[in-house]
C-alpha positions in Angstrom: 18.9 -5.9 45.7 16.8 -9.1 45.7 17.2 -11.2 42.6 13.5 -10.9 41.7 13.7 -7.1 41.6 16.9 -7.1 39.5 15.2 -9.4 37.0 12.2 -7.1 36.9 14.4 -4.1 36.0 16.0 -6.0 33.2 12.7 -7.0 31.8 11.4 -3.5 32.0 14.5 -2.1 30.3 14.2 -4.7 27.6 10.6 -3.8 26.9 11.5 -0.1 26.7 14.3 -0.8 24.2 12.0 -2.9 22.1 9.3 -0.3 22.1 11.9 2.4 21.1 13.2 0.3 18.2 9.7 -0.4 17.0 8.9 3.3 17.0 12.0 4.1 15.0 11.0 1.4 12.4 7.4 2.7 12.1 8.0 6.4 12.3 8.4 7.0 8.5 4.9 5.5 8.0 3.1 7.6 10.6 1.9 11.2 10.0 4.3 13.6 11.8 2.5 15.9 14.1 3.8 18.9 12.0 3.0 17.5 8.6 0.9 20.4 7.3 2.9 22.9 9.3 6.0 22.0 7.4 4.1 22.2 4.2 3.0 25.7 4.9 6.2 27.1 6.4 7.3 28.9 3.2 3.9 30.7 3.2 3.5 31.4 6.9 7.0 32.6 7.8 7.2 35.5 5.4 3.8 36.7 6.5 4.6 36.4 10.1 8.0 38.1 9.6 6.3 40.9 7.8 3.8 41.4 10.5 6.5 41.4 13.1 8.8 43.7 11.2 9.9 46.6 13.5 8.1 45.8 16.8 5.5 48.5 16.1 1.9 48.6 15.3 0.4 49.9 12.1 -2.7 52.1 11.7 -5.8 49.9 12.2 -3.9 46.7 11.2 -3.7 43.5 13.2 -0.3 41.7 13.1 0.1 38.0 12.6 1.9 36.7 15.7 5.6 36.2 14.9 6.8 32.6 15.1 3.4 31.1 15.2 2.1 28.3 13.0 -1.3 26.8 12.1 -2.7 23.9 14.0 -1.3 20.8 12.2 -3.6 18.3 10.5 -3.5 15.0 12.2 -5.4 11.7 12.0 -9.0 12.1 13.3 -9.6 11.6 17.0 -11.8 8.5 17.6 -14.7 9.5 19.8 -16.1 6.9 22.2 -19.0 4.8 21.0 -22.3 6.2 22.2 -24.3 4.0 24.5 -28.1 3.4 24.0 -30.1 6.3 25.4 -27.3 8.8 25.2 -27.8 12.1 23.4 -26.9 12.1 19.7 -24.0 14.4 20.6 -22.1 15.6 23.7 -23.2 19.1 22.6 -26.9 18.3 22.1 -28.2 19.9 25.4 -26.3 23.2 24.8 -27.2 23.1 21.0 -30.9 22.8 21.9 -30.5 25.8 24.2 -28.8 27.9 21.6 -31.4 27.2 18.9 -34.3 27.6 21.4 -35.4 24.1 20.6 -37.9 23.6 23.4 -40.0 26.7 22.5 -39.7 26.7 18.7 -38.7 23.2 17.7 -35.7 22.5 15.4 -35.2 25.6 13.3 -33.9 23.6 10.4 -37.1 21.5 10.0 -38.5 22.2 6.6 -35.4 24.1 5.5 -33.0 23.1 2.7 -29.5 24.4 2.6 -28.6 25.5 -0.9 -24.8 26.2 -1.5 -23.3 28.5 -4.2 -19.6 29.0 -5.0 -18.5 32.5 -4.4 -19.8 34.9 -7.1 -22.0 32.4 -8.8 -25.8 33.0 -9.0 -26.7 29.4 -9.7 -26.2 26.8 -6.8 -23.6 24.1 -7.1 -25.3 21.8 -4.6 -28.3 21.5 -2.3 -29.3 19.5 0.8 -30.2 15.9 0.2 -33.9 15.1 0.2 -33.8 12.7 3.1 -36.0 14.4 5.7 -39.3 12.7 6.5 -41.3 15.5 8.2 -43.6 12.9 9.8 -40.7 11.5 11.9 -39.3 14.8 13.0 -41.7 16.1 15.6 -39.6 16.7 18.6 -36.5 15.3 17.0 -33.3 16.8 15.6 -33.3 17.5 11.8 -30.6 16.1 9.5 -29.0 19.5 9.4 -28.8 19.7 13.2 -27.3 16.2 13.3 -24.7 17.0 10.7 -23.7 20.2 12.6 -23.5 18.2 15.9 -21.4 15.5 14.3 -19.0 18.1 13.1 -18.9 19.8 16.5 -18.1 16.5 18.2 -14.9 16.3 16.0 -14.0 20.0 16.0 -11.2 20.7 18.5 -11.8 17.2 19.8 -15.3 18.3 20.9 -13.8 20.2 23.8 -14.9 23.7 22.9 -18.4 24.7 24.2 -20.8 25.6 21.4 -21.7 28.9 23.2 -18.0 29.9 22.9 -17.8 29.3 19.1 -16.4 32.2 17.1 -16.8 32.7 13.4 -13.8 30.6 12.6 -15.3 27.6 14.5 -18.5 28.1 12.6 -16.6 28.0 9.3 -14.9 24.7 10.2 -18.1 23.1 11.4 -20.3 24.2 8.5 -17.7 23.0 5.9 -17.5 19.6 7.7 -21.4 19.4 7.8 -21.6 20.1 4.1 -18.7 18.2 2.6 -17.4 15.6 5.1 -19.0 12.4 6.4 -19.3 8.7 5.7 -22.2 6.6 4.9 -24.5 9.5 3.9 -23.7 11.6 7.0 -22.9 14.8 5.1 -25.7 17.3 4.5 -25.2 18.1 0.8 -25.9 15.8 -2.2 -22.7 13.8 -2.9 -21.0 15.7 -0.1 -20.9 18.8 -2.3 -18.9 17.1 -5.0 -20.3 19.4 -7.6 -18.9 22.4 -5.7 -15.4 21.7 -6.7 -12.6 24.1 -7.7 -13.0 26.1 -11.0 -9.2 26.3 -11.3 -6.6 23.6 -12.0 -4.9 22.2 -9.0 -2.5 19.4 -9.8 -0.6 18.9 -6.6 -2.7 19.7 -3.6 -0.9 19.2 -0.3 -3.7 17.3 1.3 -3.3 14.6 -1.4 -0.1 13.5 0.4 -1.6 13.4 3.9 -1.2 9.8 5.1 -4.4 9.7 7.2 -6.4 10.6 4.0 -4.7 8.1 1.7 -7.8 5.8 1.6 -10.4 8.5 2.1 -12.4 9.8 -0.9 -12.6 13.6 -0.4 -15.3 15.8 -1.7 -14.2 18.2 -4.4 -15.7 20.9 -2.2 -12.7 20.4 0.3 -10.3 21.5 -2.5 -12.5 24.4 -3.4 -12.4 25.8 0.1 -8.7 25.1 0.6 -7.0 26.4 -2.6 -3.7 24.8 -1.7 -0.2 26.2 -0.7 0.2 28.5 -3.7 -3.2 30.0 -3.9 -4.4 30.5 -0.4 -3.8 34.2 0.4 -2.5 34.9 3.9 -4.9 37.3 5.6 -4.3 39.1 8.9 -6.5 36.7 10.8 -4.8 33.6 9.3 -3.7 32.2 12.6 -7.2 32.4 14.0 -8.7 30.0 11.5 -9.6 26.4 12.5 -9.2 23.3 10.4 -12.0 21.2 9.0 -12.6 18.4 11.5 -11.3 14.9 10.5 -9.6 16.3 7.4 -7.3 19.0 8.5 -7.8 21.3 5.5 -8.8 25.0 5.6 -12.6 25.7 5.6 -14.7 28.0 3.5 -16.5 30.9 5.2 -20.1 31.4 4.3 -22.1 34.5 3.4 -25.7 35.3 2.6 -26.7 36.5 -0.9 -26.4 40.1 0.5 -22.8 39.5 1.7 -23.5 39.1 5.5 -21.0 36.6 6.9 -22.4 33.7 9.0 -20.5 34.3 12.2 -22.4 32.3 14.9 -24.9 29.4 15.3 -27.5 31.8 16.6 -27.2 33.8 13.4 -27.5 30.7 11.3 -30.7 29.7 13.2 -32.2 33.1 12.6 -31.4 32.9 8.9 -33.1 29.5 8.7 -36.2 30.8 10.4 -36.3 33.8 8.0 -35.6 31.7 4.9 -38.3 32.1 2.2 -40.2 29.4 0.2 -38.8 29.8 -3.3 -41.9 29.2 -5.4 -42.1 28.7 -9.2 -42.1 31.8 -11.5 -40.6 33.2 -14.6 -37.8 35.8 -14.6 -40.3 38.5 -15.5 -42.6 37.5 -12.6 -39.8 37.7 -10.0 -39.6 40.4 -7.4 -36.6 42.8 -7.6 -34.7 40.7 -4.9 -35.1 37.5 -7.1 -37.9 35.9 -5.1 -41.3 34.9 -6.4 -44.5 36.7 -5.5 -46.7 35.3 -2.8 -49.2 34.0 -5.4 -46.4 31.8 -6.9 -45.4 30.2 -3.7 -46.7 26.7 -3.0 -48.4 26.5 0.4 -46.5 24.2 2.8 -43.4 24.1 0.6 -39.9 23.8 2.0 -37.9 27.0 2.7 -34.5 27.5 1.1 -31.4 29.0 2.9 -28.9 30.0 0.2 -25.3 30.3 1.4 -22.3 31.4 -0.6 -19.1 29.5 0.1 -16.0 31.7 0.0 -12.5 30.1 -0.2 -10.1 30.5 2.7 -8.1 33.7 2.2 -10.6 35.1 -0.4 -13.3 37.7 -0.2 -17.1 37.6 -0.9 -18.3 38.8 -4.3 -21.9 39.5 -5.1 -23.5 37.0 -7.5 -26.0 38.9 -9.8 -28.2 36.9 -12.1 -29.8 39.6 -14.2 -29.6 43.3 -14.9 -32.0 45.2 -12.6 -31.7 42.7 -9.7 -31.8 44.2 -6.2 -29.6 43.3 -3.2 -31.0 44.9 0.0 -28.3 45.6 2.6 -30.0 46.3 5.9 -26.7 45.6 7.8 -25.1 48.7 6.2 -25.7 51.8 8.3 -25.7 55.4 6.8 -26.6 58.9 8.0 -30.3 59.4 8.4 -30.7 55.6 8.7 -31.8 55.4 5.0 -32.0 51.9 3.4 -29.0 50.9 1.4 -29.4 48.6 -1.6 -27.5 47.5 -4.8 -29.1 47.4 -8.3 -27.3 45.5 -11.0 -26.2 47.6 -13.9 -24.1 45.0 -15.7 -23.2 41.3 -15.4 -19.9 41.4 -17.4 -18.3 43.4 -15.8 -20.0 43.2 -12.5 -21.2 46.8 -11.9 -23.8 47.9 -9.4 -25.5 51.2 -8.4 -25.3 51.6 -4.6 -28.3 53.6 -3.4 -28.1 55.9 -0.4 -24.4 55.2 0.1 -23.5 58.8 0.8 -25.3 62.1 0.8 -24.6 65.6 -0.5 -23.4 66.9 2.8 -20.7 64.2 2.9 -19.9 64.9 -0.7 -19.4 68.7 -0.1 -17.2 68.0 3.0 -14.9 65.6 1.1 -14.4 68.2 -1.7 -13.8 71.0 0.8 -11.2 68.9 2.6 -9.4 68.0 -0.6 -9.2 71.7 -1.7 -7.8 72.7 1.7 -5.2 69.9 1.8 -1.6 71.2 1.7 0.6 68.1 2.1 2.5 67.4 -1.1 1.5 63.7 -1.1 -2.2 64.4 -0.6 -3.0 67.8 -2.2 -4.9 68.2 -5.5 -2.5 68.0 -8.4 -2.1 66.4 -11.8 -3.1 62.7 -11.6 -0.4 60.0 -11.7 -0.3 56.3 -12.6 1.8 53.2 -11.8 2.6 50.9 -9.0 5.3 53.1 -7.5 6.3 56.7 -7.4 4.7 59.8 -9.0 4.4 59.2 -12.8 2.4 61.6 -15.0 0.6 59.9 -17.9 -0.2 62.0 -20.9 -3.5 60.1 -21.3 -4.6 60.9 -17.8 -5.3 64.6 -17.6 -7.5 64.8 -14.5 -6.3 66.1 -11.1 -6.5 64.2 -7.9 -5.7 64.3 -4.2 -6.0 61.8 -1.3 -8.0 62.0 1.9 -6.7 59.3 4.2 -7.9 60.5 7.6 -10.7 63.0 7.3 -13.8 62.2 9.3 -16.0 61.8 6.1 -13.3 59.7 4.4 -13.0 57.3 7.3 -16.8 57.0 7.5 -17.0 56.2 3.8 -14.2 53.7 3.9 -15.8 51.8 6.7 -19.2 51.9 5.0 -17.6 50.5 1.8 -16.1 47.6 3.6 -19.5 46.8 5.1 -21.1 46.9 1.6 -18.5 44.5 0.3 -19.2 41.8 2.9 -16.2 42.5 5.3 -17.4 42.0 8.9 -14.4 43.8 10.3 -12.6 47.0 9.1 -8.9 46.8 8.3 -7.1 50.0 7.3 -4.5 47.9 5.4 -7.2 46.8 3.0 -8.1 50.3 1.8 -6.3 53.1 0.0 -7.0 56.6 0.9 -10.1 58.2 -0.6 -8.9 59.5 -4.0 -10.6 62.8 -4.8 -10.7 63.6 -8.6 -11.4 66.8 -10.5 -12.1 66.8 -14.2 -12.2 70.2 -15.9 -13.3 70.7 -19.5 -11.7 68.2 -22.0 -9.9 66.3 -19.2 -10.1 62.5 -19.1 -8.4 59.2 -18.4 -7.8 56.4 -20.9 -9.4 53.0 -20.2 -7.3 51.0 -17.7 -7.6 48.3 -15.0 -7.5 49.3 -11.3 -5.7 46.0 -10.8 -2.0 46.8 -10.8 0.0 44.9 -13.5 3.4 43.5 -12.4 3.6 40.3 -14.4 7.4 40.5 -14.6 7.6 40.8 -10.8 9.8 43.9 -10.7 8.3 45.3 -7.5 9.0 44.1 -4.0 5.3 43.8 -3.3 3.6 40.7 -4.7 0.6 41.9 -6.8 -0.2 38.4 -8.2 -3.6 37.7 -6.7 -4.1 34.5 -8.6 -1.6 33.1 -6.1 -0.5 34.7 -2.8 -0.4 38.4 -3.7 -2.6 41.4 -2.9 -4.0 43.9 -5.3 -7.0 46.1 -5.8 -10.1 43.9 -5.5 -13.0 46.3 -5.8 -13.7 50.0 -6.4 -16.5 52.2 -5.3 -16.9 55.4 -7.4 -18.5 58.4 -5.8 -19.9 61.2 -8.0 -20.2 64.6 -6.5 -21.5 66.8 -9.3 -24.4 66.8 -11.8 -23.7 66.7 -15.5 -26.2 66.8 -18.3 -26.7 63.9 -20.6 -24.4 65.1 -23.4 -21.9 66.9 -21.1 -19.5 64.0 -21.0 -17.6 63.0 -17.9 -19.1 59.4 -17.8 -17.2 56.4 -16.6 -17.0 54.0 -19.5 -16.4 50.3 -19.3 -14.8 49.7 -22.7 -15.5 45.9 -22.8 -19.1 46.2 -21.7 -22.3 47.0 -23.6 -25.3 49.1 -22.5 -27.6 47.0 -20.4 -30.4 45.1 -22.0 -29.3 46.3 -25.5 -30.0 43.7 -28.2 -26.8 42.5 -30.0 -28.1 43.8 -33.3 -28.4 47.3 -31.9 -24.8 47.6 -30.6 -22.8 50.4 -32.2 -19.3 49.5 -33.3 -16.4 51.9 -32.6 -15.9 53.2 -36.1 -19.6 53.9 -36.5 -19.7 55.7 -33.2 -16.6 57.8 -34.2 -18.2 58.8 -37.5 -21.5 59.7 -35.8 -19.5 61.9 -33.3 -17.7 63.7 -36.0 -21.0 64.3 -38.0 -22.6 65.7 -34.8 -19.9 68.4 -34.4 -20.2 68.1 -30.6 -16.5 68.2 -30.0 -15.0 69.3 -33.3 -13.9 72.7 -31.9 -12.7 71.2 -28.7 -10.8 68.0 -29.4 -8.3 67.2 -32.2 -9.3 64.7 -34.8 -7.9 61.3 -34.2 -6.8 62.3 -30.7 -7.2 59.8 -27.9 -9.7 62.1 -26.3 -11.9 62.1 -29.4 -11.8 58.3 -29.5 -12.7 58.2 -25.8 -15.9 60.2 -26.5 -16.8 57.7 -29.3 -16.3 54.8 -26.9 -18.3 56.6 -24.2 -21.3 56.9 -26.6 -21.2 53.3 -27.7 -20.2 51.2 -24.7 -21.4 50.7 -21.1 -21.2 54.1 -19.4 -22.2 55.5 -16.1 -23.4 59.1 -16.1 -22.4 61.2 -13.0 -24.9 62.8 -10.8 -24.4 64.2 -7.3 -24.4 61.5 -4.5 -24.4 58.6 -7.0 -22.2 55.6 -5.9 -21.2 52.7 -8.2 -19.4 49.5 -7.3 -17.4 47.2 -9.6 -14.9 44.4 -9.1 -11.3 44.2 -10.5 -10.9 40.5 -9.6 -12.7 37.3 -10.3 -13.7 35.0 -7.4 -10.5 32.9 -7.9 -8.2 36.0 -7.7 -7.5 36.4 -11.4 -7.9 39.9 -12.8 -11.3 40.7 -14.3 -10.2 42.2 -17.7 -13.9 43.1 -18.3 -13.5 45.8 -15.6 -11.3 47.9 -18.0 -12.7 51.5 -17.6 -11.9 55.1 -18.2 -13.0 58.6 -17.5 -14.7 60.2 -20.5 -13.7 63.8 -21.5 -15.8 66.5 -19.9 -17.5 68.5 -22.7 -19.5 71.0 -20.6 -19.0 72.0 -16.9 -16.8 70.4 -14.2 -16.8 67.0 -12.7 -15.9 66.1 -9.1 -15.7 62.5 -8.1 -13.9 60.2 -5.7 -13.0 56.6 -5.6 -12.0 54.1 -2.9 -9.9 51.0 -3.8 -10.3 48.0 -1.6 -7.6 45.3 -1.6 -8.1 41.6 -1.3 -5.3 41.4 1.3 -2.9 43.9 3.1 -1.5 46.4 0.6 2.1 47.4 0.2 3.6 49.2 3.2 1.5 47.4 5.8 2.4 44.5 8.0 1.4 41.2 6.5 1.6 42.4 2.9 2.9 39.7 0.5 6.4 40.1 -0.9 8.4 39.0 -3.9 11.2 37.7 -1.7 13.7 37.4 -4.6 13.2 41.1 -5.4 13.5 42.0 -1.7 16.7 40.0 -1.3 18.2 41.5 -4.6 17.4 45.1 -3.5 18.8 44.6 0.0 22.0 43.1 -1.5 22.3 46.2 -3.7 21.9 48.5 -0.7 18.4 49.7 -1.7 16.0 50.4 1.2 12.2 50.1 0.9 10.4 53.3 0.1 6.7 52.8 0.9 6.1 56.2 2.3 5.7 54.8 5.8 6.8 56.9 8.8 7.8 55.7 12.3 6.4 57.8 15.1 7.1 57.5 18.8 4.7 58.9 21.4 5.9 59.5 25.0 4.0 60.6 28.1 6.5 62.6 30.2 4.2 62.4 33.2 4.7 66.2 33.8 1.1 67.2 33.0 -1.4 65.9 35.5 -4.2 66.2 33.0 -2.5 63.4 31.0 -2.5 60.9 33.9 -5.3 58.8 32.3 -4.8 59.8 28.7 -5.6 57.6 25.6 -4.1 57.8 22.1 -6.5 57.8 19.2 -5.9 57.5 15.4 -8.4 60.1 14.3 -11.5 59.0 16.3 -10.4 55.3 16.6 -9.0 54.2 20.0 -5.4 53.0 19.6 -3.9 52.5 23.1 -3.8 53.5 26.7 -1.3 56.5 27.1 -1.3 57.4 30.8 1.3 57.7 33.4 1.5 53.9 33.9 1.7 53.0 30.2 4.7 52.4 28.0 6.1 54.5 25.2 4.1 53.9 22.0 5.7 53.1 18.6 3.6 53.1 15.5 4.0 52.9 11.7 2.0 55.7 10.1 1.9 58.0 7.0 2.3 61.7 6.3 -0.9 63.6 7.0 -2.2 61.0 9.5 -3.7 62.7 12.6 -3.2 61.3 16.1 -5.2 62.6 19.0 -4.5 62.5 22.7 -7.9 62.3 24.6 -9.0 62.2 28.2 -12.6 61.1 28.3 -14.3 62.7 25.4 -12.0 65.7 25.2 -9.1 66.1 22.7 -6.2 67.7 24.6 -3.5 67.3 22.0 -3.3 66.7 18.2 -0.3 65.5 16.2 -0.2 65.5 12.4 2.5 63.3 10.8 4.9 65.3 8.5 7.6 64.3 6.0 10.3 63.1 8.4 10.9 59.3 8.4 11.3 59.2 12.2 9.2 61.4 14.4 9.1 62.0 18.2 6.0 63.4 20.0 5.6 63.9 23.7 2.9 65.2 26.1 
């Protein structure tokens, strides 16, 4: 080897060794690539493990991929400096195409974004007043520039705008509202006044090295509730991070609950945004807007968006009793319009008009009466988080319809009303059908399940990472006269618009009831049923009539239980009352993949030899390839496609429940039906 080459090798080796030693010395001071991943492992792994438990699918539930982890937060990627004459953004041409810029100009000209925290009628921030309309003809608006800046940093600017999904939109909008330097953010003070309403002492992003010298908007910590309050949803892995920050974003909804899922949708919302006008509450339309005569000509339009924290669910934000929320995105039979009318602010209670009709009502009752499965048939109502426990202060009868055609339609409709843009079976209970005969009732209670001592394997603590009942829709299926009883009473609420001086206290209501003699021959004096009637006649009550639907929430926007939602079923004095209710959960409920666990309880129970008893059954479906009709078969859960089930397809394993109906179809024809029975493991073949 020539001496010059040998010397070069030595020099190169010396440089490599020096670089290695320098890297070792500096590594403690540089953000590791998995900084946030390591912070989240204790949250992510249990959810992923639960989703992957038993290699089988679950009814209408999407599993979180096992072993996966979120994209780690890392220092922001520095984009190359733009040269004179270059577009404001690499995405500007495609953005202009998406918003139809050439034909209709920038859709955000003359529009102010107004942001609310979830469930709050009054805004927490609005767009800065920095748009000079005289300078905007043919130019991009401040809103468009903020969105494009965020898009340039999102996924290093590599994802085309026309391929954005709702998770990309969440990340970009959060950045546009709350991130930016030197006045680049869209909101006043970068949304600083949209901070968390809960106490967060040790947020994980406070220790991110690349953010050490960055002043973050309080809105960032509102959207990302931190390690111990961000509920893990089934789509957790699909979410993107806020560009330049690495935290979780908010998702954004309209006042009516419609989720903003694309840039085209946002553009249309901007074009449709109204001019607010100036008017008193008495002069407002039922939807909260001012009449045309109160709107100033040439005024700026306002687009109100409601920021919902990562892992949380949209909650309507009523401002006054009688307010109307029109829901054109909710589809019902006969294509009737669906709307909410506010009954009460505390608790949040709404009438839901045209939610279901008498035909559906009759079909649900008929299905309940014909049900024979022990777990679903009509029988004395029970209470509690686990097992069948009869309560002496719940004398109604109930049954469950989990898979009937009408039940499935009502469940999907309910999710749409509540602002969910996709249906997940794991977020709903079966439709509970209730029968109240004369004198039967149910003492006031919360639908939110109490397990403060953490005795159950399922984690019910929704203030943190747990799942529980989030909202309830009550369906009334029979008509009762004004004094026939059977109302639903909210024992902490008062009749709407009743002056405080006119409120009737409990003892006065009880004395008036006894003086009336209405129940003296029917109910014992001082019985809980008699006291219930007194409460029903003095507190906020909902009188049943056929096809009436009522919505109320069991949780506050931060996940804490809403104690104002305490409610009960008033004793029926005359006639018979039929009703149904659907409980919607904030995250997967017990027994479904991805449901949160109290791991200490799980470990203790397994160590003691106890096995989980969540009612779940394991079913195996096999195509034996002996029936030529089944060559191109499909498997359906009720009328929902589940999987290909032909000669070339694999054996199917599913988690399911007693009473669930599985159909084998070829084309539109059902050739075979299987109904799950009591056995824990079941084998079916065609």
